[in-house]
PDB file of N, H, CA, C and O in Angstrom:
ATOM      1  N   MET A   1     134.114-113.699 -93.796  1.00  0.00           N
ATOM      2  CA  MET A   1     134.784-114.123 -93.870  1.00  0.00           C
ATOM      3  C   MET A   1     136.334-114.212 -92.880  1.00  0.00           C
ATOM      4  O   MET A   1     137.031-115.215 -93.034  1.00  0.00           O
ATOM      5  N   SER A   2     136.618-113.529 -92.263  1.00  0.00           N
ATOM      6  H   SER A   2     136.051-112.715 -92.137  1.00  0.00           H
ATOM      7  CA  SER A   2     136.708-113.526 -90.754  1.00  0.00           C
ATOM      8  C   SER A   2     136.520-113.934 -90.123  1.00  0.00           C
ATOM      9  O   SER A   2     137.358-114.085 -89.234  1.00  0.00           O
ATOM     10  N   GLN A   3     135.221-114.487 -90.022  1.00  0.00           N
ATOM     11  H   GLN A   3     134.541-114.364 -90.745  1.00  0.00           H
ATOM     12  CA  GLN A   3     134.441-115.426 -88.572  1.00  0.00           C
ATOM     13  C   GLN A   3     134.917-116.460 -89.229  1.00  0.00           C
ATOM     14  O   GLN A   3     135.759-117.067 -88.567  1.00  0.00           O
ATOM     15  N   ASP A   4     134.613-117.117 -90.778  1.00  0.00           N
ATOM     16  H   ASP A   4     133.929-116.624 -91.317  1.00  0.00           H
ATOM     17  CA  ASP A   4     135.050-118.560 -90.808  1.00  0.00           C
ATOM     18  C   ASP A   4     136.873-118.616 -90.844  1.00  0.00           C
ATOM     19  O   ASP A   4     137.737-119.484 -90.719  1.00  0.00           O
ATOM     20  N   ARG A   5     136.832-117.496 -91.031  1.00  0.00           N
ATOM     21  H   ARG A   5     136.130-116.790 -91.131  1.00  0.00           H
ATOM     22  CA  ARG A   5     138.634-118.273 -90.073  1.00  0.00           C
ATOM     23  C   ARG A   5     138.798-118.444 -88.879  1.00  0.00           C
ATOM     24  O   ARG A   5     139.239-119.515 -88.463  1.00  0.00           O
ATOM     25  N   GLU A   6     138.589-117.774 -88.341  1.00  0.00           N
ATOM     26  H   GLU A   6     138.231-116.904 -88.679  1.00  0.00           H
ATOM     27  CA  GLU A   6     138.343-117.611 -86.378  1.00  0.00           C
ATOM     28  C   GLU A   6     137.907-118.648 -86.488  1.00  0.00           C
ATOM     29  O   GLU A   6     138.760-119.462 -86.135  1.00  0.00           O
ATOM     30  N   LYS A   7     136.726-119.268 -86.892  1.00  0.00           N
ATOM     31  H   LYS A   7     136.032-118.607 -87.178  1.00  0.00           H
ATOM     32  CA  LYS A   7     136.556-119.984 -86.770  1.00  0.00           C
ATOM     33  C   LYS A   7     136.956-121.915 -86.777  1.00  0.00           C
ATOM     34  O   LYS A   7     136.761-122.899 -86.062  1.00  0.00           O
ATOM     35  N   ASP A   8     137.582-121.575 -88.028  1.00  0.00           N
ATOM     36  H   ASP A   8     137.741-120.777 -88.608  1.00  0.00           H
ATOM     37  CA  ASP A   8     138.519-122.782 -88.232  1.00  0.00           C
ATOM     38  C   ASP A   8     140.104-122.934 -87.646  1.00  0.00           C
ATOM     39  O   ASP A   8     140.933-123.842 -87.703  1.00  0.00           O
ATOM     40  N   ARG A   9     140.095-121.641 -87.081  1.00  0.00           N
ATOM     41  H   ARG A   9     139.421-120.904 -87.035  1.00  0.00           H
ATOM     42  CA  ARG A   9     141.346-121.439 -86.040  1.00  0.00           C
ATOM     43  C   ARG A   9     140.685-121.972 -84.509  1.00  0.00           C
ATOM     44  O   ARG A   9     141.276-122.530 -83.585  1.00  0.00           O
ATOM     45  N   ARG A  10     139.799-121.731 -84.577  1.00  0.00           N
ATOM     46  H   ARG A  10     139.319-121.278 -85.328  1.00  0.00           H
ATOM     47  CA  ARG A  10     139.085-122.579 -83.058  1.00  0.00           C
ATOM     48  C   ARG A  10     138.850-123.969 -83.521  1.00  0.00           C
ATOM     49  O   ARG A  10     139.171-124.806 -82.678  1.00  0.00           O
ATOM     50  N   ASP A  11     138.505-124.314 -84.332  1.00  0.00           N
ATOM     51  H   ASP A  11     138.244-123.633 -85.017  1.00  0.00           H
ATOM     52  CA  ASP A  11     138.397-125.909 -84.811  1.00  0.00           C
ATOM     53  C   ASP A  11     139.879-126.260 -84.897  1.00  0.00           C
ATOM     54  O   ASP A  11     140.180-127.242 -84.218  1.00  0.00           O
ATOM     55  N   GLY A  12     140.480-125.914 -85.305  1.00  0.00           N
ATOM     56  H   GLY A  12     140.236-125.116 -85.856  1.00  0.00           H
ATOM     57  CA  GLY A  12     142.126-126.416 -85.342  1.00  0.00           C
ATOM     58  C   GLY A  12     142.616-126.990 -84.444  1.00  0.00           C
ATOM     59  O   GLY A  12     143.142-128.096 -84.315  1.00  0.00           O
ATOM     60  N   ARG A  13     142.278-125.609 -83.377  1.00  0.00           N
ATOM     61  H   ARG A  13     141.850-124.711 -83.482  1.00  0.00           H
ATOM     62  CA  ARG A  13     143.054-125.618 -81.512  1.00  0.00           C
ATOM     63  C   ARG A  13     142.681-127.227 -81.083  1.00  0.00           C
ATOM     64  O   ARG A  13     143.213-128.272 -80.707  1.00  0.00           O
ATOM     65  N   LYS A  14     141.486-126.683 -81.393  1.00  0.00           N
ATOM     66  H   LYS A  14     141.054-125.834 -81.697  1.00  0.00           H
ATOM     67  CA  LYS A  14     140.429-128.012 -80.593  1.00  0.00           C
ATOM     68  C   LYS A  14     140.528-129.361 -80.812  1.00  0.00           C
ATOM     69  O   LYS A  14     140.378-130.178 -79.903  1.00  0.00           O
ATOM     70  N   ALA A  15     140.878-129.794 -82.462  1.00  0.00           N
ATOM     71  H   ALA A  15     141.000-129.130 -83.200  1.00  0.00           H
ATOM     72  CA  ALA A  15     141.231-130.944 -82.848  1.00  0.00           C
ATOM     73  C   ALA A  15     143.039-131.457 -82.502  1.00  0.00           C
ATOM     74  O   ALA A  15     143.633-132.535 -82.522  1.00  0.00           O
ATOM     75  N   ALA A  16     143.413-130.080 -82.212  1.00  0.00           N
ATOM     76  H   ALA A  16     142.931-129.204 -82.195  1.00  0.00           H
ATOM     77  CA  ALA A  16     144.758-130.485 -81.600  1.00  0.00           C
ATOM     78  C   ALA A  16     144.702-131.015 -80.379  1.00  0.00           C
ATOM     79  O   ALA A  16     144.703-132.236 -80.221  1.00  0.00           O
ATOM     80  N   LEU A  17     144.656-130.292 -79.535  1.00  0.00           N
ATOM     81  H   LEU A  17     144.655-129.301 -79.664  1.00  0.00           H
ATOM     82  CA  LEU A  17     144.281-130.331 -78.160  1.00  0.00           C
ATOM     83  C   LEU A  17     143.182-131.882 -78.203  1.00  0.00           C
ATOM     84  O   LEU A  17     143.138-132.563 -77.178  1.00  0.00           O
ATOM     85  N   VAL A  18     142.719-132.124 -78.905  1.00  0.00           N
ATOM     86  H   VAL A  18     142.755-131.571 -79.737  1.00  0.00           H
ATOM     87  CA  VAL A  18     141.875-133.602 -78.676  1.00  0.00           C
ATOM     88  C   VAL A  18     142.918-134.924 -78.817  1.00  0.00           C
ATOM     89  O   VAL A  18     143.026-135.879 -78.048  1.00  0.00           O
ATOM     90  N   ILE A  19     143.714-134.616 -80.183  1.00  0.00           N
ATOM     91  H   ILE A  19     143.626-133.840 -80.807  1.00  0.00           H
ATOM     92  CA  ILE A  19     144.863-135.189 -80.459  1.00  0.00           C
ATOM     93  C   ILE A  19     145.631-135.593 -79.577  1.00  0.00           C
ATOM     94  O   ILE A  19     146.115-136.725 -79.582  1.00  0.00           O
ATOM     95  N   ALA A  20     145.842-134.738 -78.716  1.00  0.00           N
ATOM     96  H   ALA A  20     145.448-133.819 -78.712  1.00  0.00           H
ATOM     97  CA  ALA A  20     147.147-134.495 -78.138  1.00  0.00           C
ATOM     98  C   ALA A  20     146.896-135.176 -76.376  1.00  0.00           C
ATOM     99  O   ALA A  20     147.529-135.862 -75.574  1.00  0.00           O
ATOM    100  N   GLY A  21     145.792-134.589 -76.443  1.00  0.00           N
ATOM    101  H   GLY A  21     145.277-134.031 -77.094  1.00  0.00           H
ATOM    102  CA  GLY A  21     144.838-135.435 -74.781  1.00  0.00           C
ATOM    103  C   GLY A  21     144.581-136.642 -74.627  1.00  0.00           C
ATOM    104  O   GLY A  21     144.692-137.350 -73.626  1.00  0.00           O
ATOM    105  N   ALA A  22     144.237-136.865 -75.631  1.00  0.00           N
ATOM    106  H   ALA A  22     144.147-136.290 -76.444  1.00  0.00           H
ATOM    107  CA  ALA A  22     143.862-138.747 -76.029  1.00  0.00           C
ATOM    108  C   ALA A  22     144.754-139.439 -76.102  1.00  0.00           C
ATOM    109  O   ALA A  22     144.671-140.623 -75.777  1.00  0.00           O
ATOM    110  N   THR A  23     146.108-138.760 -76.653  1.00  0.00           N
ATOM    111  H   THR A  23     146.175-137.798 -76.917  1.00  0.00           H
ATOM    112  CA  THR A  23     147.121-139.684 -76.482  1.00  0.00           C
ATOM    113  C   THR A  23     148.041-139.860 -75.118  1.00  0.00           C
ATOM    114  O   THR A  23     148.504-140.971 -74.859  1.00  0.00           O
ATOM    115  N   ILE A  24     148.301-138.681 -74.220  1.00  0.00           N
ATOM    116  H   ILE A  24     147.924-137.779 -74.430  1.00  0.00           H
ATOM    117  CA  ILE A  24     148.629-138.736 -72.964  1.00  0.00           C
ATOM    118  C   ILE A  24     147.999-139.731 -72.464  1.00  0.00           C
ATOM    119  O   ILE A  24     148.600-140.727 -72.058  1.00  0.00           O
ATOM    120  N   LEU A  25     146.305-139.568 -72.406  1.00  0.00           N
ATOM    121  H   LEU A  25     145.818-138.759 -72.735  1.00  0.00           H
ATOM    122  CA  LEU A  25     145.876-139.848 -71.514  1.00  0.00           C
ATOM    123  C   LEU A  25     145.517-141.728 -71.626  1.00  0.00           C
ATOM    124  O   LEU A  25     145.275-142.507 -70.705  1.00  0.00           O
ATOM    125  N   TRP A  26     145.620-142.017 -73.279  1.00  0.00           N
ATOM    126  H   TRP A  26     145.817-141.384 -74.028  1.00  0.00           H
ATOM    127  CA  TRP A  26     145.385-143.200 -73.405  1.00  0.00           C
ATOM    128  C   TRP A  26     147.420-144.168 -73.172  1.00  0.00           C
ATOM    129  O   TRP A  26     147.527-145.368 -72.922  1.00  0.00           O
ATOM    130  N   LEU A  27     148.328-143.461 -73.303  1.00  0.00           N
ATOM    131  H   LEU A  27     148.241-142.486 -73.506  1.00  0.00           H
ATOM    132  CA  LEU A  27     149.438-143.778 -72.959  1.00  0.00           C
ATOM    133  C   LEU A  27     149.827-143.930 -71.429  1.00  0.00           C
ATOM    134  O   LEU A  27     150.714-144.709 -71.080  1.00  0.00           O
ATOM    135  N   ALA A  28     148.824-142.822 -70.166  1.00  0.00           N
ATOM    136  H   ALA A  28     148.104-142.189 -70.450  1.00  0.00           H
ATOM    137  CA  ALA A  28     149.233-143.212 -69.270  1.00  0.00           C
ATOM    138  C   ALA A  28     147.953-144.324 -68.458  1.00  0.00           C
ATOM    139  O   ALA A  28     147.870-144.687 -67.285  1.00  0.00           O
ATOM    140  N   TYR A  29     147.003-144.654 -69.760  1.00  0.00           N
ATOM    141  H   TYR A  29     147.071-144.359 -70.713  1.00  0.00           H
ATOM    142  CA  TYR A  29     146.052-145.321 -69.044  1.00  0.00           C
ATOM    143  C   TYR A  29     146.788-147.219 -69.243  1.00  0.00           C
ATOM    144  O   TYR A  29     146.632-148.206 -68.523  1.00  0.00           O
ATOM    145  N   GLN A  30     147.461-147.053 -70.352  1.00  0.00           N
ATOM    146  H   GLN A  30     147.588-146.251 -70.937  1.00  0.00           H
ATOM    147  CA  GLN A  30     148.121-148.089 -70.811  1.00  0.00           C
ATOM    148  C   GLN A  30     148.859-148.699 -69.760  1.00  0.00           C
ATOM    149  O   GLN A  30     148.564-149.807 -69.312  1.00  0.00           O
ATOM    150  N   MET A  31     150.198-147.729 -69.185  1.00  0.00           N
ATOM    151  H   MET A  31     150.438-146.829 -69.548  1.00  0.00           H
ATOM    152  CA  MET A  31     150.641-147.446 -68.116  1.00  0.00           C
ATOM    153  C   MET A  31     150.274-147.904 -67.003  1.00  0.00           C
ATOM    154  O   MET A  31     150.849-148.815 -66.408  1.00  0.00           O
ATOM    155  N   LEU A  32     149.479-147.430 -66.697  1.00  0.00           N
ATOM    156  H   LEU A  32     149.011-146.690 -67.180  1.00  0.00           H
ATOM    157  CA  LEU A  32     148.645-147.581 -65.630  1.00  0.00           C
ATOM    158  C   LEU A  32     148.427-149.289 -65.260  1.00  0.00           C
ATOM    159  O   LEU A  32     148.805-149.988 -64.320  1.00  0.00           O
ATOM    160  N   GLY A  33     147.779-149.505 -66.258  1.00  0.00           N
ATOM    161  H   GLY A  33     147.472-148.937 -67.021  1.00  0.00           H
ATOM    162  CA  GLY A  33     147.061-150.860 -66.554  1.00  0.00           C
ATOM    163  C   GLY A  33     148.050-151.807 -66.440  1.00  0.00           C
ATOM    164  O   GLY A  33     147.827-152.803 -65.751  1.00  0.00           O
ATOM    165  N   THR A  34     148.934-151.691 -66.906  1.00  0.00           N
ATOM    166  H   THR A  34     149.115-150.882 -67.465  1.00  0.00           H
ATOM    167  CA  THR A  34     150.655-152.137 -67.338  1.00  0.00           C
ATOM    168  C   THR A  34     150.554-152.516 -65.453  1.00  0.00           C
ATOM    169  O   THR A  34     150.133-153.590 -65.023  1.00  0.00           O
ATOM    170  N   GLN A  35     150.902-151.697 -64.824  1.00  0.00           N
ATOM    171  H   GLN A  35     151.244-150.824 -65.173  1.00  0.00           H
ATOM    172  CA  GLN A  35     151.571-151.550 -63.565  1.00  0.00           C
ATOM    173  C   GLN A  35     150.704-152.249 -62.492  1.00  0.00           C
ATOM    174  O   GLN A  35     151.130-152.903 -61.540  1.00  0.00           O
ATOM    175  N   MET A  36     149.089-151.936 -62.890  1.00  0.00           N
ATOM    176  H   MET A  36     148.743-151.405 -63.663  1.00  0.00           H
ATOM    177  CA  MET A  36     147.944-153.097 -61.684  1.00  0.00           C
ATOM    178  C   MET A  36     147.670-154.041 -62.504  1.00  0.00           C
ATOM    179  O   MET A  36     146.941-154.826 -61.896  1.00  0.00           O
ATOM    180  N   GLY A  37     147.826-154.351 -63.408  1.00  0.00           N
ATOM    181  H   GLY A  37     148.418-153.713 -63.901  1.00  0.00           H
ATOM    182  CA  GLY A  37     147.911-155.929 -63.926  1.00  0.00           C
ATOM    183  C   GLY A  37     146.529-156.115 -64.490  1.00  0.00           C
ATOM    184  O   GLY A  37     145.936-157.190 -64.580  1.00  0.00           O
ATOM    185  N   TRP A  38     146.009-154.711 -64.927  1.00  0.00           N
ATOM    186  H   TRP A  38     146.491-153.837 -64.854  1.00  0.00           H
ATOM    187  CA  TRP A  38     144.411-155.107 -65.741  1.00  0.00           C
ATOM    188  C   TRP A  38     144.490-156.115 -66.966  1.00  0.00           C
ATOM    189  O   TRP A  38     145.586-156.531 -67.341  1.00  0.00           O
ATOM    190  N   SER A  39     143.561-156.417 -67.449  1.00  0.00           N
ATOM    191  H   SER A  39     142.670-156.079 -67.145  1.00  0.00           H
ATOM    192  CA  SER A  39     142.965-157.486 -68.357  1.00  0.00           C
ATOM    193  C   SER A  39     143.093-156.706 -69.395  1.00  0.00           C
ATOM    194  O   SER A  39     143.310-155.495 -69.360  1.00  0.00           O
ATOM    195  N   ALA A  40     142.912-157.629 -70.690  1.00  0.00           N
ATOM    196  H   ALA A  40     142.736-158.613 -70.718  1.00  0.00           H
ATOM    197  CA  ALA A  40     142.759-156.832 -71.774  1.00  0.00           C
ATOM    198  C   ALA A  40     141.939-156.729 -72.196  1.00  0.00           C
ATOM    199  O   ALA A  40     142.048-156.279 -73.337  1.00  0.00           O
ATOM    200  N   GLN A  41     140.647-156.990 -71.772  1.00  0.00           N
ATOM    201  H   GLN A  41     140.558-157.356 -70.845  1.00  0.00           H
ATOM    202  CA  GLN A  41     139.609-156.659 -71.803  1.00  0.00           C
ATOM    203  C   GLN A  41     139.244-154.796 -70.879  1.00  0.00           C
ATOM    204  O   GLN A  41     138.327-154.024 -71.162  1.00  0.00           O
ATOM    205  N   VAL A  42     139.976-154.667 -70.155  1.00  0.00           N
ATOM    206  H   VAL A  42     140.720-155.293 -69.925  1.00  0.00           H
ATOM    207  CA  VAL A  42     139.797-153.591 -69.214  1.00  0.00           C
ATOM    208  C   VAL A  42     140.485-152.728 -70.223  1.00  0.00           C
ATOM    209  O   VAL A  42     139.785-151.781 -70.585  1.00  0.00           O
ATOM    210  N   ALA A  43     141.672-152.801 -70.777  1.00  0.00           N
ATOM    211  H   ALA A  43     142.240-153.570 -70.484  1.00  0.00           H
ATOM    212  CA  ALA A  43     142.158-152.182 -71.905  1.00  0.00           C
ATOM    213  C   ALA A  43     142.114-151.704 -73.077  1.00  0.00           C
ATOM    214  O   ALA A  43     142.812-150.877 -73.664  1.00  0.00           O
ATOM    215  N   LEU A  44     140.975-152.472 -73.444  1.00  0.00           N
ATOM    216  H   LEU A  44     140.407-153.144 -72.968  1.00  0.00           H
ATOM    217  CA  LEU A  44     140.246-151.719 -74.603  1.00  0.00           C
ATOM    218  C   LEU A  44     139.470-150.607 -74.526  1.00  0.00           C
ATOM    219  O   LEU A  44     139.160-149.838 -75.436  1.00  0.00           O
ATOM    220  N   ILE A  45     139.046-150.562 -72.864  1.00  0.00           N
ATOM    221  H   ILE A  45     139.297-151.187 -72.125  1.00  0.00           H
ATOM    222  CA  ILE A  45     138.122-149.699 -72.861  1.00  0.00           C
ATOM    223  C   ILE A  45     139.138-148.266 -73.091  1.00  0.00           C
ATOM    224  O   ILE A  45     138.841-147.237 -73.697  1.00  0.00           O
ATOM    225  N   GLY A  46     139.784-148.439 -72.733  1.00  0.00           N
ATOM    226  H   GLY A  46     140.026-149.275 -72.240  1.00  0.00           H
ATOM    227  CA  GLY A  46     140.810-147.183 -72.617  1.00  0.00           C
ATOM    228  C   GLY A  46     141.217-146.753 -74.595  1.00  0.00           C
ATOM    229  O   GLY A  46     141.234-145.637 -75.115  1.00  0.00           O
ATOM    230  N   ASP A  47     141.490-148.126 -75.253  1.00  0.00           N
ATOM    231  H   ASP A  47     141.476-149.032 -74.830  1.00  0.00           H
ATOM    232  CA  ASP A  47     141.638-147.982 -76.732  1.00  0.00           C
ATOM    233  C   ASP A  47     140.504-147.696 -77.112  1.00  0.00           C
ATOM    234  O   ASP A  47     140.563-146.696 -77.827  1.00  0.00           O
ATOM    235  N   LEU A  48     139.207-148.172 -76.963  1.00  0.00           N
ATOM    236  H   LEU A  48     139.158-148.984 -76.382  1.00  0.00           H
ATOM    237  CA  LEU A  48     138.358-147.722 -77.589  1.00  0.00           C
ATOM    238  C   LEU A  48     137.583-146.136 -77.533  1.00  0.00           C
ATOM    239  O   LEU A  48     136.643-145.795 -78.253  1.00  0.00           O
ATOM    240  N   ALA A  49     138.325-145.204 -76.367  1.00  0.00           N
ATOM    241  H   ALA A  49     139.088-145.480 -75.783  1.00  0.00           H
ATOM    242  CA  ALA A  49     137.917-144.106 -75.785  1.00  0.00           C
ATOM    243  C   ALA A  49     138.759-143.525 -76.535  1.00  0.00           C
ATOM    244  O   ALA A  49     138.292-142.709 -77.329  1.00  0.00           O
ATOM    245  N   ALA A  50     140.119-143.731 -76.530  1.00  0.00           N
ATOM    246  H   ALA A  50     140.498-144.393 -75.885  1.00  0.00           H
ATOM    247  CA  ALA A  50     141.215-142.713 -77.645  1.00  0.00           C
ATOM    248  C   ALA A  50     140.438-143.086 -79.633  1.00  0.00           C
ATOM    249  O   ALA A  50     140.199-142.228 -80.483  1.00  0.00           O
ATOM    250  N   ILE A  51     140.321-144.048 -79.710  1.00  0.00           N
ATOM    251  H   ILE A  51     140.515-144.745 -79.019  1.00  0.00           H
ATOM    252  CA  ILE A  51     140.041-144.836 -80.735  1.00  0.00           C
ATOM    253  C   ILE A  51     138.932-143.438 -81.118  1.00  0.00           C
ATOM    254  O   ILE A  51     139.049-142.844 -82.191  1.00  0.00           O
ATOM    255  N   ALA A  52     137.522-142.907 -79.729  1.00  0.00           N
ATOM    256  H   ALA A  52     137.427-143.389 -78.858  1.00  0.00           H
ATOM    257  CA  ALA A  52     136.665-141.904 -80.370  1.00  0.00           C
ATOM    258  C   ALA A  52     137.305-140.817 -80.240  1.00  0.00           C
ATOM    259  O   ALA A  52     137.108-140.255 -81.317  1.00  0.00           O
ATOM    260  N   ALA A  53     137.944-140.156 -79.620  1.00  0.00           N
ATOM    261  H   ALA A  53     138.104-140.612 -78.745  1.00  0.00           H
ATOM    262  CA  ALA A  53     138.252-138.924 -79.501  1.00  0.00           C
ATOM    263  C   ALA A  53     139.315-138.843 -80.933  1.00  0.00           C
ATOM    264  O   ALA A  53     139.521-137.755 -81.471  1.00  0.00           O
ATOM    265  N   TYR A  54     139.920-140.081 -81.437  1.00  0.00           N
ATOM    266  H   TYR A  54     139.753-140.965 -81.000  1.00  0.00           H
ATOM    267  CA  TYR A  54     140.460-139.477 -82.934  1.00  0.00           C
ATOM    268  C   TYR A  54     139.414-139.247 -83.417  1.00  0.00           C
ATOM    269  O   TYR A  54     139.067-138.067 -83.449  1.00  0.00           O
ATOM    270  N   ILE A  55     138.744-140.021 -83.835  1.00  0.00           N
ATOM    271  H   ILE A  55     139.026-140.980 -83.809  1.00  0.00           H
ATOM    272  CA  ILE A  55     136.958-140.190 -84.912  1.00  0.00           C
ATOM    273  C   ILE A  55     136.970-138.293 -84.730  1.00  0.00           C
ATOM    274  O   ILE A  55     137.633-137.603 -85.505  1.00  0.00           O
ATOM    275  N   TYR A  56     136.339-137.836 -83.876  1.00  0.00           N
ATOM    276  H   TYR A  56     135.801-138.396 -83.246  1.00  0.00           H
ATOM    277  CA  TYR A  56     135.899-136.914 -83.383  1.00  0.00           C
ATOM    278  C   TYR A  56     137.285-135.647 -84.155  1.00  0.00           C
ATOM    279  O   TYR A  56     136.998-135.005 -85.166  1.00  0.00           O
ATOM    280  N   ALA A  57     138.210-135.549 -83.705  1.00  0.00           N
ATOM    281  H   ALA A  57     138.443-136.071 -82.884  1.00  0.00           H
ATOM    282  CA  ALA A  57     139.199-134.648 -84.033  1.00  0.00           C
ATOM    283  C   ALA A  57     139.101-135.016 -85.455  1.00  0.00           C
ATOM    284  O   ALA A  57     139.302-133.964 -86.063  1.00  0.00           O
ATOM    285  N   LEU A  58     138.898-135.954 -86.290  1.00  0.00           N
ATOM    286  H   LEU A  58     138.734-136.808 -85.796  1.00  0.00           H
ATOM    287  CA  LEU A  58     139.236-136.418 -87.597  1.00  0.00           C
ATOM    288  C   LEU A  58     137.754-135.587 -88.335  1.00  0.00           C
ATOM    289  O   LEU A  58     137.978-134.854 -89.299  1.00  0.00           O
ATOM    290  N   ALA A  59     136.805-135.686 -88.017  1.00  0.00           N
ATOM    291  H   ALA A  59     136.623-136.282 -87.235  1.00  0.00           H
ATOM    292  CA  ALA A  59     135.337-135.009 -88.136  1.00  0.00           C
ATOM    293  C   ALA A  59     135.876-133.644 -88.054  1.00  0.00           C
ATOM    294  O   ALA A  59     135.949-133.118 -89.165  1.00  0.00           O
ATOM    295  N   LEU A  60     136.372-132.732 -86.843  1.00  0.00           N
ATOM    296  H   LEU A  60     136.312-133.159 -85.941  1.00  0.00           H
ATOM    297  CA  LEU A  60     136.842-131.795 -86.911  1.00  0.00           C
ATOM    298  C   LEU A  60     137.978-130.976 -88.366  1.00  0.00           C
ATOM    299  O   LEU A  60     137.865-129.982 -89.083  1.00  0.00           O
ATOM    300  N   VAL A  61     138.754-131.813 -88.242  1.00  0.00           N
ATOM    301  H   VAL A  61     138.846-132.621 -87.660  1.00  0.00           H
ATOM    302  CA  VAL A  61     139.407-131.621 -89.374  1.00  0.00           C
ATOM    303  C   VAL A  61     139.068-131.088 -90.716  1.00  0.00           C
ATOM    304  O   VAL A  61     139.309-130.157 -91.485  1.00  0.00           O
ATOM    305  N   TRP A  62     138.046-132.703 -90.518  1.00  0.00           N
ATOM    306  H   TRP A  62     137.851-133.459 -89.893  1.00  0.00           H
ATOM    307  CA  TRP A  62     136.802-132.275 -92.463  1.00  0.00           C
ATOM    308  C   TRP A  62     136.366-131.759 -92.484  1.00  0.00           C
ATOM    309  O   TRP A  62     136.049-131.283 -93.574  1.00  0.00           O
ATOM    310  N   ARG A  63     135.731-131.151 -91.015  1.00  0.00           N
ATOM    311  H   ARG A  63     135.989-131.538 -90.129  1.00  0.00           H
ATOM    312  CA  ARG A  63     134.890-130.043 -91.248  1.00  0.00           C
ATOM    313  C   ARG A  63     136.150-128.755 -91.660  1.00  0.00           C
ATOM    314  O   ARG A  63     135.560-128.091 -92.512  1.00  0.00           O
ATOM    315  N   ILE A  64     137.069-128.337 -91.531  1.00  0.00           N
ATOM    316  H   ILE A  64     137.548-128.877 -90.839  1.00  0.00           H
ATOM    317  CA  ILE A  64     137.130-127.114 -91.771  1.00  0.00           C
ATOM    318  C   ILE A  64     138.020-127.312 -92.980  1.00  0.00           C
ATOM    319  O   ILE A  64     138.384-126.262 -93.511  1.00  0.00           O
ATOM    320  N   TRP A  65     138.365-128.227 -93.422  1.00  0.00           N
ATOM    321  H   TRP A  65     138.069-129.079 -92.990  1.00  0.00           H
ATOM    322  CA  TRP A  65     138.898-128.591 -94.981  1.00  0.00           C
ATOM    323  C   TRP A  65     137.350-128.392 -96.103  1.00  0.00           C
ATOM    324  O   TRP A  65     137.309-127.632 -97.071  1.00  0.00           O
ATOM    325  N   ARG A  66     136.443-129.105 -95.730  1.00  0.00           N
ATOM    326  H   ARG A  66     136.476-129.722 -94.944  1.00  0.00           H
ATOM    327  CA  ARG A  66     135.373-128.652 -96.344  1.00  0.00           C
ATOM    328  C   ARG A  66     134.901-127.235 -96.829  1.00  0.00           C
ATOM    329  O   ARG A  66     134.571-126.665 -97.870  1.00  0.00           O
ATOM    330  N   ARG A  67     135.085-126.943 -95.245  1.00  0.00           N
ATOM    331  H   ARG A  67     135.353-127.405 -94.400  1.00  0.00           H
ATOM    332  CA  ARG A  67     134.989-125.104 -95.147  1.00  0.00           C
ATOM    333  C   ARG A  67     135.669-124.552 -95.956  1.00  0.00           C
ATOM    334  O   ARG A  67     135.042-123.586 -96.391  1.00  0.00           O
ATOM    335  N   SER A  68     136.899-124.666 -96.528  1.00  0.00           N
ATOM    336  H   SER A  68     137.408-125.450 -96.175  1.00  0.00           H
ATOM    337  CA  SER A  68     138.096-124.122 -97.144  1.00  0.00           C
ATOM    338  C   SER A  68     138.084-124.414 -98.322  1.00  0.00           C
ATOM    339  O   SER A  68     138.626-123.742 -99.200  1.00  0.00           O
ATOM    340  N   SER A  69     137.420-125.529 -98.507  1.00  0.00           N
ATOM    341  H   SER A  69     136.980-126.075 -97.794  1.00  0.00           H
ATOM    342  CA  SER A  69     137.483-126.131 -99.945  1.00  0.00           C
ATOM    343  C   SER A  69     136.492-125.413-101.248  1.00  0.00           C
ATOM    344  O   SER A  69     136.547-125.198-102.459  1.00  0.00           O
ATOM    345  N   GLY A  70     135.458-125.196 -99.913  1.00  0.00           N
ATOM    346  H   GLY A  70     135.414-125.371 -98.929  1.00  0.00           H
ATOM    347  CA  GLY A  70     133.683-125.012-100.615  1.00  0.00           C
ATOM    348  C   GLY A  70     134.190-123.362-101.713  1.00  0.00           C
ATOM    349  O   GLY A  70     133.646-123.064-102.776  1.00  0.00           O
ATOM    350  N   LYS A  71     135.395-122.515-100.989  1.00  0.00           N
ATOM    351  H   LYS A  71     135.837-122.757-100.125  1.00  0.00           H
ATOM    352  CA  LYS A  71     134.991-121.254-101.565  1.00  0.00           C
ATOM    353  C   LYS A  71     135.904-121.184-102.474  1.00  0.00           C
ATOM    354  O   LYS A  71     135.941-120.220-103.239  1.00  0.00           O
TER     355      LYS A  71
END
C-alpha cells in the first residue's frame, strides 16, 4: 500500500513538472518565433510538441486515478 502511494506521488510530481515545463517551453518558443518571424508551420512544431507533453501528463494522471479508484 505504501509503495503504491509513493508511486502515485512520484507520478503526480512528474505530471506536474511535465505540464509546467511544457507550458514554459511552449511560451518561450512562441515568443522566440514571434521575434524571429518564424512561419506558422514552424510554430506548429512547438504546438504539437506541447500537445504531446500534455497527453503524456494526462496519461500519468489517468494511471494514478485508475490505481486509486481500483481499491
